[in-house]
BADREN-993870 format. One record per residue (C-alpha): y, z, x; residue in one letter. Coordinates in pm, whole numbers, plus 50000, padded with zeros to 5 digits. Each point is the difference from the previous one (the first is absolute). Layout:
N
[node [Y, Z, X], "A"]
...
% end
This chain:
273
[node [50000, 50000, 50000], "M"]
[node [50337, 49899, 50144], "A"]
[node [50229, 50281, 50106], "E"]
[node [50311, 50037, 49788], "N"]
[node [50300, 49938, 50228], "I"]
[node [50302, 50186, 49871], "I"]
[node [50328, 49812, 50004], "T"]
[node [50347, 50141, 49945], "Y"]
[node [50309, 49900, 49811], "Q"]
[node [50357, 50127, 49998], "Q"]
[node [50253, 50002, 49718], "Q"]
[node [50361, 50077, 50086], "N"]
[node [50311, 50134, 49830], "D"]
[node [49842, 50147, 49687], "L"]
[node [50242, 50220, 49806], "S"]
[node [49847, 50342, 49949], "Y"]
[node [50238, 50177, 49760], "Y"]
[node [49927, 49968, 49627], "P"]
[node [50280, 49826, 49814], "Q"]
[node [50260, 50256, 49892], "G"]
[node [49842, 50294, 50184], "F"]
[node [50264, 50276, 50037], "P"]
[node [50105, 50117, 50342], "G"]
[node [50275, 50107, 50235], "S"]
[node [50240, 49796, 50208], "G"]
[node [50103, 49636, 49991], "D"]
[node [49753, 49829, 49767], "L"]
[node [50108, 49648, 50094], "S"]
[node [49921, 50084, 50363], "Y"]
[node [49669, 50143, 49877], "R"]
[node [49911, 49671, 49832], "A"]
[node [50088, 49808, 50316], "E"]
[node [49825, 50227, 50248], "R"]
[node [49697, 50146, 49822], "C"]
[node [49730, 49744, 50061], "K"]
[node [49665, 50017, 50174], "L"]
[node [49746, 49783, 50177], "D"]
[node [49628, 50038, 49937], "I"]
[node [49730, 49881, 50240], "Y"]
[node [49651, 50022, 49857], "Y"]
[node [49640, 49872, 50014], "P"]
[node [49947, 49721, 49747], "V"]
[node [49621, 49977, 49988], "N"]
[node [49876, 50351, 50069], "S"]
[node [49680, 50087, 49819], "E"]
[node [50111, 50363, 49971], "K"]
[node [50319, 50167, 49890], "K"]
[node [50210, 50065, 50308], "F"]
[node [50235, 50284, 50101], "P"]
[node [50374, 49947, 50031], "T"]
[node [50236, 50131, 50266], "L"]
[node [50367, 50017, 49902], "I"]
[node [50214, 49972, 50313], "W"]
[node [50366, 50104, 49988], "F"]
[node [50203, 49855, 50285], "H"]
[node [50212, 50213, 50232], "G"]
[node [50364, 49974, 50096], "G"]
[node [50159, 50338, 49938], "G"]
[node [50075, 49916, 49633], "M"]
[node [50271, 49764, 50128], "V"]
[node [49799, 49703, 50130], "G"]
[node [49664, 49829, 50007], "G"]
[node [49820, 49763, 49768], "A"]
[node [49660, 49940, 49847], "K"]
[node [49741, 49771, 50152], "G"]
[node [49755, 49985, 50286], "F"]
[node [50139, 50046, 50349], "N"]
[node [49857, 50085, 50342], "A"]
[node [49968, 50364, 49897], "H"]
[node [49775, 49945, 49701], "I"]
[node [49830, 49662, 50046], "S"]
[node [49686, 50194, 50088], "I"]
[node [49966, 50067, 49625], "L"]
[node [49917, 49635, 49930], "R"]
[node [49643, 49899, 49907], "E"]
[node [49867, 50355, 49980], "R"]
[node [49839, 49985, 49657], "G"]
[node [50292, 50158, 49819], "L"]
[node [50321, 49900, 49830], "A"]
[node [50331, 50079, 50168], "V"]
[node [50306, 50041, 49779], "V"]
[node [50337, 49995, 50177], "M"]
[node [50304, 50093, 49789], "P"]
[node [50367, 49979, 50076], "N"]
[node [50216, 50284, 49874], "Y"]
[node [50372, 50054, 49973], "R"]
[node [50178, 50090, 50324], "L"]
[node [50288, 50231, 50076], "A"]
[node [50161, 49721, 50203], "S"]
[node [50057, 49846, 49657], "G"]
[node [50105, 50175, 49679], "P"]
[node [49711, 50248, 49998], "A"]
[node [49979, 50374, 50046], "R"]
[node [49733, 50262, 49952], "C"]
[node [49798, 49999, 49774], "P"]
[node [50020, 49621, 49953], "D"]
[node [49747, 49915, 50270], "Y"]
[node [49758, 50268, 49878], "L"]
[node [50023, 49864, 49646], "E"]
[node [49934, 49650, 50132], "D"]
[node [49698, 50106, 50202], "A"]
[node [49853, 50172, 49694], "A"]
[node [50057, 49691, 49786], "A"]
[node [49819, 49786, 50258], "A"]
[node [49703, 50237, 49997], "V"]
[node [49996, 49994, 49620], "A"]
[node [49993, 49619, 50008], "W"]
[node [49690, 50013, 50220], "V"]
[node [49821, 50245, 49770], "F"]
[node [50081, 49779, 49702], "Q"]
[node [49922, 49661, 50155], "N"]
[node [49751, 50027, 50285], "I"]
[node [49694, 49956, 49776], "A"]
[node [50106, 49646, 49909], "Q"]
[node [49985, 49912, 50372], "Y"]
[node [49651, 50151, 50031], "G"]
[node [50109, 50334, 50142], "G"]
[node [49888, 50351, 49913], "D"]
[node [50271, 50211, 49835], "A"]
[node [49809, 50310, 50116], "N"]
[node [50040, 49899, 50364], "S"]
[node [50374, 49980, 50059], "I"]
[node [50129, 50139, 50331], "Y"]
[node [50361, 50065, 50102], "L"]
[node [50127, 49937, 50351], "S"]
[node [50306, 49883, 50186], "G"]
[node [50176, 50033, 50331], "G"]
[node [50287, 50237, 50081], "S"]
[node [50224, 49997, 49690], "A"]
[node [49713, 49832, 49818], "G"]
[node [49770, 50279, 50109], "G"]
[node [50245, 50249, 49855], "Y"]
[node [49995, 49813, 49668], "L"]
[node [49620, 49996, 49997], "A"]
[node [49983, 50374, 50067], "A"]
[node [50263, 50081, 49737], "M"]
[node [49831, 49798, 49728], "L"]
[node [49663, 50149, 50084], "G"]
[node [50116, 50362, 50005], "L"]
[node [50298, 50019, 49759], "D"]
[node [49842, 49907, 49670], "R"]
[node [50322, 49948, 49806], "R"]
[node [50055, 49646, 50134], "W"]
[node [49676, 49848, 49873], "L"]
[node [50012, 50217, 49689], "A"]
[node [50299, 49791, 49887], "R"]
[node [49746, 49719, 49961], "H"]
[node [49739, 50222, 49832], "D"]
[node [49795, 50012, 50318], "L"]
[node [49854, 50300, 50180], "D"]
[node [50035, 49994, 50380], "A"]
[node [49669, 50184, 50022], "R"]
[node [49832, 49676, 49891], "N"]
[node [50098, 49829, 50323], "L"]
[node [49707, 49938, 50232], "A"]
[node [50191, 50106, 50311], "G"]
[node [50339, 50071, 50159], "I"]
[node [50017, 49857, 50354], "M"]
[node [50354, 49986, 50147], "P"]
[node [50075, 49884, 50353], "V"]
[node [50273, 50192, 50188], "S"]
[node [50165, 50108, 49677], "G"]
[node [50263, 50272, 49980], "Q"]
[node [49853, 50301, 49822], "M"]
[node [50326, 50192, 49972], "A"]
[node [50283, 49867, 49782], "T"]
[node [50075, 49650, 50124], "H"]
[node [50303, 49980, 50228], "F"]
[node [50152, 49720, 49793], "Q"]
[node [50011, 50230, 49698], "I"]
[node [50175, 50263, 50211], "I"]
[node [50246, 49737, 50126], "N"]
[node [50077, 49896, 49642], "E"]
[node [50083, 50359, 49910], "R"]
[node [50230, 50033, 50300], "R"]
[node [50192, 49692, 49892], "N"]
[node [50054, 50141, 49651], "T"]
[node [50316, 50210, 49943], "P"]
[node [49895, 50362, 50029], "G"]
[node [49664, 49894, 50134], "G"]
[node [49991, 50267, 50268], "G"]
[node [49888, 50018, 50360], "A"]
[node [49734, 49797, 50174], "Y"]
[node [49651, 50153, 50013], "H"]
[node [49776, 49853, 50273], "P"]
[node [49697, 50139, 49815], "L"]
[node [49996, 50071, 49628], "L"]
[node [49716, 50072, 49761], "I"]
[node [50095, 49972, 49634], "D"]
[node [49871, 49813, 49696], "E"]
[node [50033, 49670, 50187], "F"]
[node [49761, 50111, 50275], "A"]
[node [49625, 49939, 49986], "P"]
[node [49968, 50346, 50156], "L"]
[node [50153, 50148, 49683], "F"]
[node [49712, 49875, 49784], "H"]
[node [49683, 50170, 50118], "L"]
[node [49707, 49956, 49767], "S"]
[node [49630, 50088, 50022], "P"]
[node [49893, 49701, 49792], "D"]
[node [50198, 49707, 50139], "A"]
[node [49810, 49688, 50100], "A"]
[node [49837, 49993, 50347], "P"]
[node [50270, 49999, 50268], "I"]
[node [49992, 49836, 50343], "R"]
[node [50311, 50032, 50216], "L"]
[node [50056, 49778, 50305], "Y"]
[node [50279, 50060, 50248], "V"]
[node [50092, 49927, 50360], "G"]
[node [50017, 50228, 50300], "D"]
[node [50230, 50302, 49975], "S"]
[node [50196, 49876, 50302], "D"]
[node [50017, 49635, 49892], "L"]
[node [50032, 49986, 49622], "D"]
[node [50315, 50096, 49811], "W"]
[node [50109, 50356, 50092], "P"]
[node [49789, 50259, 49816], "A"]
[node [49812, 49728, 49808], "R"]
[node [49660, 50106, 50133], "A"]
[node [50085, 50365, 49936], "E"]
[node [50102, 49927, 49639], "E"]
[node [49672, 49820, 49937], "N"]
[node [49800, 50280, 50158], "R"]
[node [50187, 50253, 49789], "L"]
[node [49927, 49809, 49681], "L"]
[node [49631, 49977, 50087], "A"]
[node [49978, 50368, 50087], "S"]
[node [50199, 50106, 49693], "S"]
[node [49790, 49791, 49764], "L"]
[node [49677, 50127, 50151], "T"]
[node [50076, 50366, 50066], "R"]
[node [50266, 50085, 49741], "L"]
[node [49918, 49769, 49710], "A"]
[node [49626, 49981, 50057], "G"]
[node [49987, 49621, 49997], "H"]
[node [49645, 49912, 50106], "P"]
[node [50050, 49652, 50145], "D"]
[node [50304, 49974, 50228], "T"]
[node [49990, 49870, 50357], "R"]
[node [50279, 49934, 50249], "C"]
[node [49956, 49761, 50292], "Y"]
[node [50253, 50021, 50284], "V"]
[node [49949, 49694, 50220], "L"]
[node [50075, 50076, 50366], "P"]
[node [50189, 49739, 50196], "G"]
[node [50154, 49832, 49696], "Y"]
[node [50356, 50020, 49873], "G"]
[node [50177, 49920, 49676], "H"]
[node [50005, 49626, 50062], "G"]
[node [49645, 49940, 50123], "D"]
[node [49790, 50252, 49809], "V"]
[node [49925, 49760, 49715], "Y"]
[node [49703, 49802, 50131], "V"]
[node [49797, 50300, 50126], "P"]
[node [50093, 50193, 49687], "A"]
[node [49891, 49718, 49772], "L"]
[node [49670, 49964, 50184], "V"]
[node [49934, 50363, 49911], "L"]
[node [50138, 49957, 49649], "L"]
[node [49758, 49716, 49923], "L"]
[node [49709, 50205, 50131], "K"]
[node [50102, 50300, 49791], "H"]
[node [50068, 49793, 49688], "L"]
[node [49649, 49857, 50005], "W"]
[node [49856, 50345, 50068], "E"]
[node [50174, 50129, 49688], "I"]
[node [49876, 49699, 49804], "E"]
[node [49644, 50062, 50118], "S"]
[node [50023, 50366, 49909], "R"]
[node [50127, 49916, 49651], "K"]
[node [49695, 49783, 49939], "K"]
[node [49750, 50260, 50125], "T"]
[node [49845, 50196, 49710], "P"]
% end
C-alpha cells in the first residue's frame, strides 16, 4: 500500500474578528491589522494539532508569517497559525493587542476543524512579546472568556523568551499618560502572567535564553513563573528550559526544536488511555 505523503497549503490574510464584535481602541485599525495566515496539512489521514504563533516586536513592531526564526515549524505534521495584532506604534494601547490575540485564538477554535485540525489540540506560543501574549491568554482566563472559551481547554502554553512580569510596553504607555506615575523596571499586576497562578491551567513549557545573554531578568522571570506555578499553585505540568549560550535573538531555533518534541509528547500522552 502506497504511503500517504502529506502536503501543505497556506492561506493568507484571513480576518479573524467576527463582524461587529465589540472591543477597545481604533476599530478601523483593527479591521486593517487583525488578519492571520494559516499553514496546514491538506491530506492528513488524522486530525492534526495546531500551534498558534504570535510574532514578537515589543508590541510596537513585527509581522505575521514565516521567517528564519520559525521556518523550522514547516512540514512537521501540524498547522501553524500566525496572526497579526494591533501595535502601539500605531493607534493601539493595552489591552488592544491582548483582545486581538484572544480573537485570533477564538477563530482557530471555531474554524480549525474545517481544515482537518483537532480543536482539542490547540497550542499557544510566540516569541518575546508574542510569548507574553501566549502566556497571558493561557493563564488569565478573562481574555478567552470573552469568546465563551475556557483557557483550560488549550492543549499547551509554550512561550519563547516571553516577559512574565507586566510587559514593559504597558508600563511605558502608563508613563506617557498624564498622571501615569513613575517608571517601574519590574511590575507584577493584572497584566503579568505571574499574577495569574492556577493549578489547572493547560500544560506549560517555558523556553528562554541564557541569563547573561537574553533580555535582562528574562530567564529569572520564566524560572519564577515555573516555580510559582509548581510550588505555590500546585500546577502539575510546568517545565522551564533555560538554554545556555543563546540570547534573545538566537534562542528561537533551539527552543522550537524542544517545543516540537514536547508538543508531540503531550499529544502522545493525551492519546494514551
